[in-house]
N, C-alpha and C positions, 0 to 999 in steps of 0.2 A: 839684699844687697844693702838693704837698709839699714842693719843691725852695721856691715863694714863701715859705710860714710858714716853713722854717728862715733863707730871707734876713731876712724882719719880724723873725723872735726874735732872730737877731744884731744885727741895726740897734738894736730894742727896749734888749738885754741891755748895747750897749755905752754908749747913753745912759743905762740905770739903773746903771753903773758908776763913768760920770763924777760922774752926780751922788750916789751914795748912798756914802759914802765906809767905811762900816760894810758889810764884803761879808756876814755874816748877813744881815743886813738887806735886800741887794740880790740876794742868791743867795734867798733866800724872795720876793721880787716878780719875781723872772724867772722860777720855779718857776709861781708865780702865773698870770702872764701866757702862758706857754707852756701851762699848761692849758686856760686859756679857749680861746686858738687852736686847739688841739686837740679841743675840744668844739664850737667852728662851724665846722671841717671835717667834723669826724666829723657832723652835724647835715646838712650838705649832702651828703656822700655818703649817708647812711639816705633822705634825698628823694629824691636820683638812682638810689637802689636801688628803693623806691618807685613810682619811676615806670614803670622797665622791667620791675618784676617785674609791674604791674598789666596795661601792654602783653603781657609773655610769657604771662597768664592768661587774654588776651581773647578774645571767642568769636570773632572775625573771623580766620581765616587771615592776612591783609592787614596786621591789628592785630598780629598775634604776629611776623610775620616782615619786618616794612618796615626794620627796623634791619639786619639781617644781607645782607638782597638789597642795599641800598645801599652796603654797605660792599664785597658781590660786586662787584655794578659796577664802583667804583672799582678794586679789584685789577686786576679785567678788563680795565680800561681800560691800567692800569699796564701790564701784562704784554703786551697787545699795542703799545705801544708800544717793548718790549724786542724784540719780535719781528718790527719793522720793518712794523707793519699799523696805522699814523695817519696822520688827516688830512695833507697834506703842508703846511699852512698851522699846521698847530699847533705853536706857538712852544714855547721851552723854558720859559720864564716858566709855561705852562701847564701844563705835564707837571710841573715841581717844585709847581705846588699842587696837581696831581692828589696826587702822591705826600704832600703835605703833609696831605692829608685822610684819605689812608688809615694814615697812623702817628697823628694823630690818634685816629682812629677806634679802630684794634687797641689805643693805650695806653689809651682811655676804657674799652674792654672790658676789658683786664688789671687796671685799676685796680678797674673797679668790679666783678670778680668777688673781687680782691681785699678790698676793703673788705666786700664782703657776708660773705666768711668770716670778716674779723677783728669785725664788727659780731655776728656770732651768738655767738662765742667770749667776747666782751666783755661781753653781756648774759647768759650763762651763769655767768661768773664775780662 
């Protein structure tokens, strides 16, 4: 999500530079837009964090562990493929789709944990 925000910010920044000849005003407006984009991203991360926290604190073992179990299943499928233990009719496209799911899942976990720590630090300051 951060790279998408950077791309959006850069696009808007270029448009502002063309529209406002006064650099001070252009920089002020770009900073304000960047702040709003970061705020929107922070709200999204807080929402995702609260969902995961609620699941992790749930009463049921399955409610707490379904995400890690799902990711371990996909990782197991990828490892099985590397070891040659896959169905003969599994296409390369399907294998790459499984790997993409693993990459997204692990990336989401890493970003989620980083966001959780960043939000705690931000709220303390």
